[in-house]
All heavy atoms as TSV, in Angstrom:
chain	resi	resn	atom	element	x	y	z
A	1	MET	N	N	149.699	109.920	83.039
A	1	MET	CA	C	149.115	108.631	83.313
A	1	MET	C	C	150.189	107.575	83.120
A	1	MET	O	O	151.023	107.683	82.233
A	1	MET	CB	C	147.927	108.378	82.376
A	1	MET	CG	C	147.241	107.062	82.625
A	1	MET	SD	S	145.735	106.852	81.665
A	1	MET	CE	C	144.621	107.747	82.700
A	2	GLN	N	N	150.136	106.571	83.929
A	2	GLN	CA	C	151.158	105.538	83.878
A	2	GLN	C	C	150.678	104.341	83.052
A	2	GLN	O	O	149.570	103.850	83.242
A	2	GLN	CB	C	151.521	105.080	85.286
A	2	GLN	CG	C	152.730	104.195	85.322
A	2	GLN	CD	C	153.176	103.930	86.744
A	2	GLN	OE1	O	152.393	104.016	87.666
A	2	GLN	NE2	N	154.431	103.608	86.909
A	3	PHE	N	N	151.509	103.908	82.124
A	3	PHE	CA	C	151.279	102.726	81.304
A	3	PHE	C	C	152.357	101.711	81.637
A	3	PHE	O	O	153.401	102.055	82.192
A	3	PHE	CB	C	151.405	103.059	79.811
A	3	PHE	CG	C	150.261	103.844	79.251
A	3	PHE	CD1	C	150.178	105.214	79.434
A	3	PHE	CD2	C	149.275	103.218	78.515
A	3	PHE	CE1	C	149.137	105.948	78.901
A	3	PHE	CE2	C	148.226	103.946	77.967
A	3	PHE	CZ	C	148.166	105.311	78.167
A	4	TYR	N	N	152.133	100.458	81.256
A	4	TYR	CA	C	153.160	99.439	81.392
A	4	TYR	C	C	153.600	99.053	79.993
A	4	TYR	O	O	152.791	98.614	79.166
A	4	TYR	CB	C	152.629	98.213	82.134
A	4	TYR	CG	C	153.676	97.153	82.347
A	4	TYR	CD1	C	154.642	97.304	83.339
A	4	TYR	CD2	C	153.735	96.027	81.551
A	4	TYR	CE1	C	155.616	96.348	83.541
A	4	TYR	CE2	C	154.707	95.058	81.737
A	4	TYR	CZ	C	155.641	95.226	82.736
A	4	TYR	OH	O	156.625	94.271	82.925
A	5	ASN	N	N	154.882	99.237	79.708
A	5	ASN	CA	C	155.436	98.897	78.402
A	5	ASN	C	C	155.846	97.426	78.430
A	5	ASN	O	O	156.786	97.042	79.121
A	5	ASN	CB	C	156.636	99.797	78.090
A	5	ASN	CG	C	157.115	99.628	76.665
A	5	ASN	OD1	O	156.924	98.590	76.046
A	5	ASN	ND2	N	157.744	100.670	76.146
A	6	VAL	N	N	155.133	96.588	77.697
A	6	VAL	CA	C	155.389	95.156	77.681
A	6	VAL	C	C	156.740	94.850	77.032
A	6	VAL	O	O	157.438	93.919	77.425
A	6	VAL	CB	C	154.250	94.411	76.949
A	6	VAL	CG1	C	154.513	92.929	76.865
A	6	VAL	CG2	C	152.928	94.675	77.641
A	7	LYS	N	N	157.114	95.647	76.042
A	7	LYS	CA	C	158.369	95.414	75.327
A	7	LYS	C	C	159.583	95.614	76.231
A	7	LYS	O	O	160.507	94.800	76.235
A	7	LYS	CB	C	158.439	96.352	74.120
A	7	LYS	CG	C	159.561	96.070	73.170
A	7	LYS	CD	C	159.446	96.955	71.947
A	7	LYS	CE	C	160.524	96.651	70.945
A	7	LYS	NZ	N	160.395	97.492	69.753
A	8	THR	N	N	159.588	96.694	77.013
A	8	THR	CA	C	160.722	96.972	77.895
A	8	THR	C	C	160.504	96.457	79.315
A	8	THR	O	O	161.407	96.504	80.140
A	8	THR	CB	C	160.993	98.484	77.973
A	8	THR	OG1	O	159.846	99.139	78.520
A	8	THR	CG2	C	161.334	99.043	76.625
A	9	ARG	N	N	159.291	95.993	79.600
A	9	ARG	CA	C	158.904	95.476	80.922
A	9	ARG	C	C	159.100	96.506	82.029
A	9	ARG	O	O	159.587	96.186	83.109
A	9	ARG	CB	C	159.661	94.196	81.240
A	9	ARG	CG	C	159.361	93.083	80.301
A	9	ARG	CD	C	160.074	91.837	80.678
A	9	ARG	NE	N	159.764	90.799	79.717
A	9	ARG	CZ	C	160.311	89.607	79.723
A	9	ARG	NH1	N	161.193	89.285	80.631
A	9	ARG	NH2	N	159.976	88.725	78.819
A	10	GLN	N	N	158.717	97.738	81.721
A	10	GLN	CA	C	158.853	98.801	82.710
A	10	GLN	C	C	157.657	99.737	82.626
A	10	GLN	O	O	157.072	99.922	81.559
A	10	GLN	CB	C	160.131	99.596	82.456
A	10	GLN	CG	C	161.366	98.771	82.638
A	10	GLN	CD	C	162.563	99.640	82.902
A	10	GLN	OE1	O	162.448	100.849	83.015
A	10	GLN	NE2	N	163.718	99.022	83.001
A	11	PRO	N	N	157.303	100.343	83.751
A	11	PRO	CA	C	156.245	101.353	83.708
A	11	PRO	C	C	156.736	102.621	83.007
A	11	PRO	O	O	157.914	102.976	83.105
A	11	PRO	CB	C	155.931	101.624	85.176
A	11	PRO	CG	C	157.061	101.079	85.943
A	11	PRO	CD	C	157.762	100.079	85.087
A	12	VAL	N	N	155.833	103.279	82.298
A	12	VAL	CA	C	156.168	104.487	81.546
A	12	VAL	C	C	155.156	105.567	81.911
A	12	VAL	O	O	153.950	105.311	81.903
A	12	VAL	CB	C	156.116	104.216	80.024
A	12	VAL	CG1	C	156.400	105.474	79.237
A	12	VAL	CG2	C	157.055	103.108	79.633
A	13	GLU	N	N	155.633	106.744	82.218
A	13	GLU	CA	C	154.758	107.875	82.508
A	13	GLU	C	C	154.532	108.648	81.211
A	13	GLU	O	O	155.485	109.033	80.537
A	13	GLU	CB	C	155.400	108.774	83.562
A	13	GLU	CG	C	154.461	109.780	84.157
A	13	GLU	CD	C	153.335	109.173	84.983
A	13	GLU	OE1	O	153.562	108.166	85.671
A	13	GLU	OE2	O	152.229	109.725	84.921
A	14	VAL	N	N	153.258	108.852	80.859
A	14	VAL	CA	C	152.906	109.545	79.625
A	14	VAL	C	C	152.096	110.785	79.982
A	14	VAL	O	O	151.165	110.710	80.784
A	14	VAL	CB	C	152.082	108.625	78.695
A	14	VAL	CG1	C	151.697	109.358	77.422
A	14	VAL	CG2	C	152.857	107.367	78.363
A	15	ALA	N	N	152.447	111.905	79.384
A	15	ALA	CA	C	151.726	113.155	79.633
A	15	ALA	C	C	150.308	113.049	79.071
A	15	ALA	O	O	150.075	112.385	78.056
A	15	ALA	CB	C	152.457	114.315	78.981
A	16	GLU	N	N	149.374	113.721	79.722
A	16	GLU	CA	C	147.980	113.638	79.312
A	16	GLU	C	C	147.751	114.185	77.909
A	16	GLU	O	O	146.847	113.751	77.211
A	16	GLU	CB	C	147.091	114.373	80.319
A	16	GLU	CG	C	145.755	113.700	80.502
A	16	GLU	CD	C	144.933	114.316	81.599
A	16	GLU	OE1	O	145.222	114.076	82.771
A	16	GLU	OE2	O	143.987	115.044	81.237
A	17	LYS	N	N	148.590	115.107	77.464
A	17	LYS	CA	C	148.433	115.672	76.119
A	17	LYS	C	C	148.758	114.649	75.019
A	17	LYS	O	O	148.342	114.810	73.885
A	17	LYS	CB	C	149.294	116.917	75.958
A	17	LYS	CG	C	150.786	116.667	76.041
A	17	LYS	CD	C	151.562	117.955	75.889
A	17	LYS	CE	C	153.040	117.720	76.001
A	17	LYS	NZ	N	153.640	117.122	74.835
A	18	ASP	N	N	149.478	113.572	75.353
A	18	ASP	CA	C	149.861	112.552	74.381
A	18	ASP	C	C	148.936	111.334	74.396
A	18	ASP	O	O	149.200	110.349	73.728
A	18	ASP	CB	C	151.292	112.088	74.655
A	18	ASP	CG	C	152.287	113.224	74.523
A	18	ASP	OD1	O	152.051	114.119	73.690
A	18	ASP	OD2	O	153.291	113.218	75.257
A	19	ILE	N	N	147.854	111.394	75.172
A	19	ILE	CA	C	146.944	110.268	75.336
A	19	ILE	C	C	145.681	110.507	74.517
A	19	ILE	O	O	145.215	111.630	74.381
A	19	ILE	CB	C	146.574	110.110	76.829
A	19	ILE	CG1	C	147.805	109.728	77.644
A	19	ILE	CG2	C	145.474	109.076	77.008
A	19	ILE	CD1	C	147.557	109.706	79.125
A	20	LYS	N	N	145.117	109.419	73.988
A	20	LYS	CA	C	143.810	109.451	73.331
A	20	LYS	C	C	142.952	108.375	73.978
A	20	LYS	O	O	143.435	107.312	74.321
A	20	LYS	CB	C	143.955	109.188	71.842
A	20	LYS	CG	C	144.694	110.284	71.136
A	20	LYS	CD	C	144.769	110.066	69.667
A	20	LYS	CE	C	145.529	111.243	69.079
A	20	LYS	NZ	N	145.962	111.043	67.761
A	21	LYS	N	N	141.658	108.687	74.142
A	21	LYS	CA	C	140.775	107.700	74.746
A	21	LYS	C	C	139.951	106.995	73.681
A	21	LYS	O	O	139.720	107.533	72.602
A	21	LYS	CB	C	139.890	108.334	75.814
A	21	LYS	CG	C	138.998	109.459	75.368
A	21	LYS	CD	C	138.294	110.071	76.562
A	21	LYS	CE	C	137.359	111.185	76.138
A	21	LYS	NZ	N	136.655	111.755	77.295
A	22	GLN	N	N	139.540	105.778	74.001
A	22	GLN	CA	C	138.864	104.936	73.029
A	22	GLN	C	C	137.745	104.161	73.734
A	22	GLN	O	O	137.941	103.627	74.814
A	22	GLN	CB	C	139.878	103.965	72.430
A	22	GLN	CG	C	139.370	103.115	71.332
A	22	GLN	CD	C	140.486	102.295	70.704
A	22	GLN	OE1	O	141.629	102.359	71.122
A	22	GLN	NE2	N	140.146	101.521	69.716
A	23	LYS	N	N	136.590	104.096	73.090
A	23	LYS	CA	C	135.439	103.372	73.614
A	23	LYS	C	C	135.131	102.235	72.652
A	23	LYS	O	O	134.955	102.458	71.456
A	23	LYS	CB	C	134.254	104.326	73.726
A	23	LYS	CG	C	133.005	103.726	74.272
A	23	LYS	CD	C	131.939	104.824	74.372
A	23	LYS	CE	C	130.607	104.281	74.777
A	23	LYS	NZ	N	129.585	105.339	74.815
A	24	MET	N	N	135.097	101.008	73.163
A	24	MET	CA	C	134.850	99.840	72.323
A	24	MET	C	C	133.549	99.174	72.748
A	24	MET	O	O	133.375	98.875	73.919
A	24	MET	CB	C	136.005	98.852	72.451
A	24	MET	CG	C	137.318	99.399	71.948
A	24	MET	SD	S	138.717	98.464	72.524
A	24	MET	CE	C	138.911	99.146	74.147
A	25	GLU	N	N	132.666	98.958	71.805
A	25	GLU	CA	C	131.393	98.319	72.089
A	25	GLU	C	C	131.271	97.066	71.241
A	25	GLU	O	O	131.665	97.051	70.081
A	25	GLU	CB	C	130.229	99.259	71.762
A	25	GLU	CG	C	130.221	100.517	72.577
A	25	GLU	CD	C	129.076	101.451	72.208
A	25	GLU	OE1	O	128.091	100.988	71.601
A	25	GLU	OE2	O	129.182	102.638	72.533
A	26	ARG	N	N	130.706	96.026	71.849
A	26	ARG	CA	C	130.440	94.815	71.088
A	26	ARG	C	C	129.181	94.155	71.626
A	26	ARG	O	O	128.816	94.320	72.788
A	26	ARG	CB	C	131.614	93.852	71.119
A	26	ARG	CG	C	131.857	93.201	72.451
A	26	ARG	CD	C	133.005	92.226	72.367
A	26	ARG	NE	N	133.094	91.509	73.631
A	26	ARG	CZ	C	133.651	90.339	73.770
A	26	ARG	NH1	N	134.212	89.761	72.742
A	26	ARG	NH2	N	133.692	89.753	74.941
A	27	LYS	N	N	128.546	93.425	70.768
A	27	LYS	CA	C	127.322	92.749	71.141
A	27	LYS	C	C	127.666	91.326	71.581
A	27	LYS	O	O	128.378	90.609	70.875
A	27	LYS	CB	C	126.369	92.718	69.948
A	27	LYS	CG	C	125.021	92.179	70.275
A	27	LYS	CD	C	124.088	92.266	69.087
A	27	LYS	CE	C	122.736	91.704	69.463
A	27	LYS	NZ	N	121.804	91.716	68.336
A	28	THR	N	N	127.185	90.935	72.748
A	28	THR	CA	C	127.395	89.588	73.258
A	28	THR	C	C	126.049	88.882	73.358
A	28	THR	O	O	124.996	89.477	73.133
A	28	THR	CB	C	128.059	89.621	74.650
A	28	THR	OG1	O	127.166	90.247	75.575
A	28	THR	CG2	C	129.379	90.363	74.620
A	29	SER	N	N	126.070	87.638	73.729
A	29	SER	CA	C	124.819	86.885	73.860
A	29	SER	C	C	123.964	87.417	75.002
A	29	SER	O	O	122.752	87.213	75.030
A	29	SER	CB	C	125.118	85.405	74.092
A	29	SER	OG	O	125.852	85.236	75.292
A	30	LYS	N	N	124.576	88.115	75.957
A	30	LYS	CA	C	123.854	88.648	77.109
A	30	LYS	C	C	123.547	90.135	76.981
A	30	LYS	O	O	123.049	90.748	77.909
A	30	LYS	CB	C	124.651	88.401	78.377
A	30	LYS	CG	C	124.829	86.933	78.675
A	30	LYS	CD	C	125.608	86.714	79.930
A	30	LYS	CE	C	125.786	85.232	80.159
A	30	LYS	NZ	N	126.607	84.951	81.324
A	31	GLY	N	N	123.878	90.729	75.865
A	31	GLY	CA	C	123.621	92.152	75.657
A	31	GLY	C	C	124.824	92.857	75.070
A	31	GLY	O	O	125.636	92.264	74.372
A	32	LYS	N	N	124.946	94.135	75.396
A	32	LYS	CA	C	126.029	94.943	74.854
A	32	LYS	C	C	127.126	95.116	75.909
A	32	LYS	O	O	126.846	95.384	77.072
A	32	LYS	CB	C	125.476	96.314	74.449
A	32	LYS	CG	C	126.475	97.198	73.748
A	32	LYS	CD	C	125.812	98.441	73.184
A	32	LYS	CE	C	125.771	99.511	74.242
A	32	LYS	NZ	N	125.344	100.817	73.723
A	33	GLN	N	N	128.387	94.958	75.485
A	33	GLN	CA	C	129.532	95.151	76.375
A	33	GLN	C	C	130.295	96.388	75.923
A	33	GLN	O	O	130.555	96.568	74.737
A	33	GLN	CB	C	130.462	93.941	76.326
A	33	GLN	CG	C	131.665	94.101	77.238
A	33	GLN	CD	C	132.677	92.973	77.068
A	33	GLN	OE1	O	132.870	92.492	75.954
A	33	GLN	NE2	N	133.296	92.576	78.138
A	34	VAL	N	N	130.632	97.238	76.879
A	34	VAL	CA	C	131.384	98.455	76.582
A	34	VAL	C	C	132.679	98.413	77.377
A	34	VAL	O	O	132.679	98.165	78.584
A	34	VAL	CB	C	130.578	99.718	76.962
A	34	VAL	CG1	C	131.384	100.968	76.637
A	34	VAL	CG2	C	129.251	99.740	76.249
A	35	ARG	N	N	133.793	98.629	76.692
A	35	ARG	CA	C	135.111	98.684	77.334
A	35	ARG	C	C	135.701	100.057	77.050
A	35	ARG	O	O	135.556	100.601	75.966
A	35	ARG	CB	C	136.066	97.617	76.760
A	35	ARG	CG	C	135.625	96.190	76.872
A	35	ARG	CD	C	135.718	95.575	78.245
A	35	ARG	NE	N	136.972	95.679	78.943
A	35	ARG	CZ	C	137.904	94.732	79.012
A	35	ARG	NH1	N	137.738	93.595	78.364
A	35	ARG	NH2	N	138.991	94.925	79.720
A	36	TYR	N	N	136.385	100.608	78.038
A	36	TYR	CA	C	137.006	101.921	77.922
A	36	TYR	C	C	138.517	101.757	78.033
A	36	TYR	O	O	139.005	100.979	78.855
A	36	TYR	CB	C	136.501	102.844	79.032
A	36	TYR	CG	C	135.002	103.009	79.018
A	36	TYR	CD1	C	134.184	102.241	79.827
A	36	TYR	CD2	C	134.411	103.935	78.169
A	36	TYR	CE1	C	132.810	102.390	79.798
A	36	TYR	CE2	C	133.030	104.086	78.133
A	36	TYR	CZ	C	132.238	103.307	78.952
A	36	TYR	OH	O	130.875	103.458	78.919
A	37	ALA	N	N	139.247	102.496	77.199
A	37	ALA	CA	C	140.700	102.378	77.195
A	37	ALA	C	C	141.343	103.698	76.812
A	37	ALA	O	O	140.684	104.597	76.283
A	37	ALA	CB	C	141.136	101.298	76.211
A	38	VAL	N	N	142.634	103.806	77.097
A	38	VAL	CA	C	143.431	104.931	76.633
A	38	VAL	C	C	144.623	104.363	75.870
A	38	VAL	O	O	145.113	103.280	76.166
A	38	VAL	CB	C	143.917	105.839	77.790
A	38	VAL	CG1	C	142.773	106.626	78.365
A	38	VAL	CG2	C	144.589	105.051	78.876
A	39	THR	N	N	145.069	105.106	74.858
A	39	THR	CA	C	146.197	104.681	74.041
A	39	THR	C	C	147.216	105.803	73.944
A	39	THR	O	O	146.880	106.975	74.079
A	39	THR	CB	C	145.744	104.290	72.617
A	39	THR	OG1	O	145.145	105.419	72.009
A	39	THR	CG2	C	144.771	103.136	72.636
A	40	ALA	N	N	148.453	105.411	73.718
A	40	ALA	CA	C	149.539	106.372	73.536
A	40	ALA	C	C	150.642	105.691	72.740
A	40	ALA	O	O	150.720	104.467	72.684
A	40	ALA	CB	C	150.068	106.849	74.878
A	41	THR	N	N	151.504	106.485	72.130
A	41	THR	CA	C	152.682	105.971	71.435
A	41	THR	C	C	153.909	106.647	72.017
A	41	THR	O	O	154.007	107.870	72.033
A	41	THR	CB	C	152.589	106.258	69.924
A	41	THR	OG1	O	151.384	105.675	69.422
A	41	THR	CG2	C	153.765	105.659	69.189
A	42	VAL	N	N	154.833	105.826	72.522
A	42	VAL	CA	C	156.060	106.333	73.124
A	42	VAL	C	C	157.243	105.630	72.463
A	42	VAL	O	O	157.325	104.401	72.471
A	42	VAL	CB	C	156.079	106.072	74.649
A	42	VAL	CG1	C	157.403	106.505	75.248
A	42	VAL	CG2	C	154.919	106.772	75.320
A	43	ASP	N	N	158.140	106.399	71.892
A	43	ASP	CA	C	159.333	105.863	71.218
A	43	ASP	C	C	158.976	104.792	70.188
A	43	ASP	O	O	159.642	103.773	70.069
A	43	ASP	CB	C	160.321	105.300	72.240
A	43	ASP	CG	C	160.832	106.355	73.199
A	43	ASP	OD1	O	160.916	107.530	72.786
A	43	ASP	OD2	O	161.147	106.018	74.361
A	44	GLY	N	N	157.881	104.998	69.445
A	44	GLY	CA	C	157.476	104.057	68.411
A	44	GLY	C	C	156.726	102.845	68.922
A	44	GLY	O	O	156.311	101.997	68.139
A	45	THR	N	N	156.520	102.735	70.220
A	45	THR	CA	C	155.803	101.601	70.807
A	45	THR	C	C	154.392	102.040	71.183
A	45	THR	O	O	154.214	103.024	71.887
A	45	THR	CB	C	156.528	101.087	72.069
A	45	THR	OG1	O	157.867	100.747	71.727
A	45	THR	CG2	C	155.830	99.871	72.636
A	46	LYS	N	N	153.396	101.299	70.716
A	46	LYS	CA	C	152.016	101.609	71.054
A	46	LYS	C	C	151.699	101.048	72.438
A	46	LYS	O	O	151.988	99.891	72.731
A	46	LYS	CB	C	151.063	101.005	70.025
A	46	LYS	CG	C	151.188	101.633	68.667
A	46	LYS	CD	C	150.231	101.012	67.681
A	46	LYS	CE	C	150.419	101.619	66.313
A	46	LYS	NZ	N	149.547	101.007	65.315
A	47	LEU	N	N	151.119	101.896	73.270
A	47	LEU	CA	C	150.749	101.500	74.621
A	47	LEU	C	C	149.233	101.542	74.744
A	47	LEU	O	O	148.574	102.388	74.141
A	47	LEU	CB	C	151.387	102.436	75.643
A	47	LEU	CG	C	152.908	102.562	75.572
A	47	LEU	CD1	C	153.387	103.624	76.539
A	47	LEU	CD2	C	153.562	101.233	75.878
A	48	PHE	N	N	148.683	100.651	75.553
A	48	PHE	CA	C	147.245	100.485	75.669
A	48	PHE	C	C	146.919	100.162	77.116
A	48	PHE	O	O	147.611	99.366	77.757
A	48	PHE	CB	C	146.833	99.310	74.762
A	48	PHE	CG	C	145.362	99.136	74.606
A	48	PHE	CD1	C	144.677	99.851	73.659
A	48	PHE	CD2	C	144.670	98.235	75.390
A	48	PHE	CE1	C	143.315	99.679	73.492
A	48	PHE	CE2	C	143.328	98.057	75.235
A	48	PHE	CZ	C	142.638	98.779	74.281
A	49	LYS	N	N	145.855	100.774	77.636
A	49	LYS	CA	C	145.478	100.534	79.025
A	49	LYS	C	C	143.963	100.624	79.169
A	49	LYS	O	O	143.354	101.593	78.732
A	49	LYS	CB	C	146.152	101.574	79.919
A	49	LYS	CG	C	145.834	101.445	81.385
A	49	LYS	CD	C	146.580	102.509	82.177
A	49	LYS	CE	C	146.309	102.367	83.649
A	49	LYS	NZ	N	147.079	103.344	84.422
A	50	PHE	N	N	143.351	99.602	79.789
A	50	PHE	CA	C	141.930	99.638	80.071
A	50	PHE	C	C	141.690	100.480	81.319
A	50	PHE	O	O	142.470	100.430	82.270
A	50	PHE	CB	C	141.376	98.228	80.307
A	50	PHE	CG	C	141.242	97.430	79.046
A	50	PHE	CD1	C	142.097	96.374	78.785
A	50	PHE	CD2	C	140.263	97.725	78.113
A	50	PHE	CE1	C	141.979	95.634	77.633
A	50	PHE	CE2	C	140.137	96.985	76.951
A	50	PHE	CZ	C	140.989	95.940	76.713
A	51	ILE	N	N	140.615	101.263	81.292
A	51	ILE	CA	C	140.257	102.108	82.426
A	51	ILE	C	C	138.764	101.965	82.693
A	51	ILE	O	O	138.035	101.403	81.880
A	51	ILE	CB	C	140.607	103.588	82.172
A	51	ILE	CG1	C	139.933	104.099	80.894
A	51	ILE	CG2	C	142.108	103.797	82.096
A	51	ILE	CD1	C	140.100	105.586	80.641
A	52	ASN	N	N	138.299	102.498	83.820
A	52	ASN	CA	C	136.869	102.419	84.118
A	52	ASN	C	C	136.131	103.605	83.495
A	52	ASN	O	O	136.732	104.570	83.024
A	52	ASN	CB	C	136.619	102.328	85.622
A	52	ASN	CG	C	137.148	103.518	86.380
A	52	ASN	OD1	O	137.296	104.604	85.842
A	52	ASN	ND2	N	137.441	103.314	87.651
A	53	GLU	N	N	134.814	103.528	83.498
A	53	GLU	CA	C	133.988	104.545	82.843
A	53	GLU	C	C	134.146	105.914	83.493
A	53	GLU	O	O	134.179	106.941	82.810
A	53	GLU	CB	C	132.523	104.113	82.884
A	53	GLU	CG	C	131.581	105.059	82.189
A	53	GLU	CD	C	130.144	104.597	82.226
A	53	GLU	OE1	O	129.832	103.603	82.918
A	53	GLU	OE2	O	129.322	105.244	81.566
A	54	GLU	N	N	134.273	105.949	84.798
A	54	GLU	CA	C	134.418	107.209	85.519
A	54	GLU	C	C	135.692	107.947	85.103
A	54	GLU	O	O	135.684	109.149	84.841
A	54	GLU	CB	C	134.448	106.930	87.019
A	54	GLU	CG	C	134.489	108.152	87.893
A	54	GLU	CD	C	134.481	107.767	89.357
A	54	GLU	OE1	O	133.563	107.072	89.792
A	54	GLU	OE2	O	135.435	108.163	90.056
A	55	THR	N	N	136.792	107.222	85.017
A	55	THR	CA	C	138.063	107.812	84.583
A	55	THR	C	C	137.970	108.254	83.128
A	55	THR	O	O	138.469	109.319	82.763
A	55	THR	CB	C	139.210	106.795	84.752
A	55	THR	OG1	O	139.224	106.326	86.101
A	55	THR	CG2	C	140.553	107.414	84.415
A	56	PHE	N	N	137.321	107.448	82.297
A	56	PHE	CA	C	137.149	107.770	80.880
A	56	PHE	C	C	136.437	109.106	80.705
A	56	PHE	O	O	136.866	109.958	79.928
A	56	PHE	CB	C	136.355	106.643	80.199
A	56	PHE	CG	C	136.135	106.842	78.731
A	56	PHE	CD1	C	137.105	106.468	77.807
A	56	PHE	CD2	C	134.959	107.377	78.246
A	56	PHE	CE1	C	136.908	106.632	76.453
A	56	PHE	CE2	C	134.738	107.547	76.897
A	56	PHE	CZ	C	135.721	107.175	75.999
A	57	LYS	N	N	135.358	109.306	81.451
A	57	LYS	CA	C	134.585	110.534	81.332
A	57	LYS	C	C	135.318	111.743	81.904
A	57	LYS	O	O	135.102	112.864	81.459
A	57	LYS	CB	C	133.230	110.367	82.012
A	57	LYS	CG	C	132.313	109.442	81.245
A	57	LYS	CD	C	130.976	109.298	81.910
A	57	LYS	CE	C	130.074	108.400	81.084
A	57	LYS	NZ	N	128.759	108.215	81.702
A	58	SER	N	N	136.189	111.530	82.880
A	58	SER	CA	C	136.892	112.650	83.498
A	58	SER	C	C	138.083	113.138	82.674
A	58	SER	O	O	138.542	114.262	82.859
A	58	SER	CB	C	137.357	112.272	84.902
A	58	SER	OG	O	138.391	111.314	84.843
A	59	LEU	N	N	138.591	112.319	81.758
A	59	LEU	CA	C	139.735	112.718	80.929
A	59	LEU	C	C	139.312	113.759	79.910
A	59	LEU	O	O	138.291	113.604	79.235
A	59	LEU	CB	C	140.319	111.505	80.206
A	59	LEU	CG	C	141.123	110.544	81.045
A	59	LEU	CD1	C	141.487	109.314	80.214
A	59	LEU	CD2	C	142.371	111.191	81.591
A	60	LYS	N	N	140.107	114.778	79.768
A	60	LYS	CA	C	139.842	115.850	78.801
A	60	LYS	C	C	140.785	115.713	77.603
A	60	LYS	O	O	141.545	116.605	77.281
A	60	LYS	CB	C	140.057	117.218	79.473
A	60	LYS	CG	C	139.283	117.415	80.750
A	60	LYS	CD	C	137.876	117.898	80.462
A	60	LYS	CE	C	137.168	118.323	81.714
A	60	LYS	NZ	N	136.419	117.296	82.384
A	61	VAL	N	N	140.736	114.566	76.963
A	61	VAL	CA	C	141.583	114.284	75.799
A	61	VAL	C	C	140.695	113.853	74.634
A	61	VAL	O	O	139.550	113.433	74.836
A	61	VAL	CB	C	142.635	113.193	76.119
A	61	VAL	CG1	C	143.599	113.669	77.184
A	61	VAL	CG2	C	141.981	111.895	76.543
A	62	PRO	N	N	141.195	113.920	73.382
A	62	PRO	CA	C	140.377	113.540	72.233
A	62	PRO	C	C	140.053	112.044	72.230
A	62	PRO	O	O	140.822	111.230	72.738
A	62	PRO	CB	C	141.226	113.913	71.028
A	62	PRO	CG	C	142.602	114.077	71.544
A	62	PRO	CD	C	142.497	114.419	72.992
A	63	GLU	N	N	138.907	111.723	71.648
A	63	GLU	CA	C	138.469	110.326	71.567
A	63	GLU	C	C	138.709	109.789	70.170
A	63	GLU	O	O	138.421	110.451	69.173
A	63	GLU	CB	C	136.990	110.224	71.918
A	63	GLU	CG	C	136.490	108.823	71.997
A	63	GLU	CD	C	135.058	108.722	72.494
A	63	GLU	OE1	O	134.542	109.696	73.050
A	63	GLU	OE2	O	134.463	107.641	72.317
A	64	VAL	N	N	139.229	108.573	70.090
A	64	VAL	CA	C	139.458	107.871	68.832
A	64	VAL	C	C	138.191	107.112	68.495
A	64	VAL	O	O	137.612	106.452	69.348
A	64	VAL	CB	C	140.640	106.878	68.955
A	64	VAL	CG1	C	140.804	106.090	67.675
A	64	VAL	CG2	C	141.894	107.609	69.318
A	65	LYS	N	N	137.760	107.189	67.260
A	65	LYS	CA	C	136.542	106.461	66.836
A	65	LYS	C	C	136.897	105.167	66.182
A	65	LYS	O	O	137.864	104.967	65.573
A	65	LYS	CB	C	135.706	107.309	65.883
A	65	LYS	CG	C	135.195	108.557	66.517
A	65	LYS	CD	C	134.089	108.263	67.474
A	65	LYS	CE	C	133.629	109.549	68.129
A	65	LYS	NZ	N	132.542	109.392	68.999
């Protein structure tokens, strides 16, 4: 999966085995909002990317709570 490294300003390709998925829920005035993301660490830099629900469910990687 491709991430964008803000520190080096370059795209980075990360193997699926090094990725963890994360589901974030929060309560808003209009109801509940759910955001899906994947995280990885490359060369000591934490990378973060928002994804859609379909991609989140299709990934076969561990989920961070």
